[in-house]
C-alpha positions, 0 to 999 in steps of 0.5 A: 726444253734443252737448247743449244746456244752461242754467246758472243764475247767480242770476237769469240763465240762460246757454245753451250746448252741452256734449259730454261723455265719461267720464273726459275727458283734459281739459275744453275750455272754448270761448269764442266771439267777437262776433256769435256763440254757442256754436254757432260751435264746432259748425258745421253746414255740414260735419262737419269744422267741429265742435270738439265732435265732434272733441274727444270722438272724441279723449277730451276733454269740451267746454263752450261757453257763450254769453257774457253778452248772447247766447243765453238771457241776452240781455235780462238783462245790459243793466245789467251793467258789463263787469266784472260780465259777466266775473264772471257768465261766470266763475261760469257756466263754473265751475258747468258745469265742476263739473257736466260736466267734469274737473279739467284745463281748457284754455281756448280763446277766439276773437276778442272772447272773449279778454277774458272768457277771460282772467278764467277763466285768471287768477282764475277756473276751478280746474284751468286748465292751458293757454290757446289764444287765437285771433284776438286780439292787440295790433296791428290791420292798417290799421284801427281797429275801435272804431266800432260803427255799420253796417259801421264804418270801411273800410281803405285797400283799401275793405274793410268790417269785415264783409269783413275779418272773413270774407274770401272765400267760397272759404275756407268750405264752402257755408253755412259762414258761420253763427256761431250768432248774428245781426248784431243779436245783438252786445251794444251795448258789445262793440266798445268793450269789445274796444278796452279789452281790447286795452289791458289785455291786457299786464297780464292776460297778465303774470299768466298762469302756464300754457302759452299758444298764440297763433293767427292765421289766415294769411288773417286781415285783422284782426290783424297776424300778421307775425313782429314782431307775434307776437313782441311779443304772445308777450313780454307773456306773461312768466310763462307757462312756454311760449308758442307762436305759430301762423299757421294755413294757409288760415285766415280770422279765423273759422277754426272755420267755414272749410275750415281748421277741422279742421286748427286744431282738431287743433292745439288738441287737440295743444296740450291734450295737451302741456299735460297732459304738464306736469300728469302 
């Protein structure tokens, strides 16, 4: 059963969703991206969108907390540095895993959530056995996403950042473009933070000592998913025992809300099962 929860860290409440099963095969910690909330992983437009529902049917608990600045913590984090927000999220997730989860954790991050997810993997939550990093990387396609005003820059085809992130409506079920957040919810430093993270990614990646799966949508207009770009990205995870690259068929950047969601989520859970083999 999916349940709304609040985790209190000091004076800051962090909201989110959990879907708990007894004796879970693993605990999936799902980290949303920008202009989204935890409900990104539990899309309401069609049952096939929900990672939470699918995962529990296959024996996995899911914990999806709103990142600092989103949901219940909005208004509590304006004065926190990027590092402080990451530490706050790490502490909240560790508390939630202790309360709801098991001792084997697979982190699943989408887009801008990768920066805070990396802290969970590298120096955060005990029991991490794998990391699925979706919709992130080292090379953007034909665009610099750092400006934060309006729709930001346009690429050589005249597409706005919003166009690039979402892609055609045909990739989604009716009503599918609901991240659980609103455009005004994006925390002010986040676009610039994402660019800082892209430069830091190689240093963090070199510290990751668990299997990694790197997914980009075949219809993603943000990230370069050519074989050369994916090979470059995989190479920075030099300490990982295994690195898998995946170009998800039919998937846009926000793939967990698209028609491709079920196929993608099944792949995530197959990866979790593979990670469990190394923990037997």
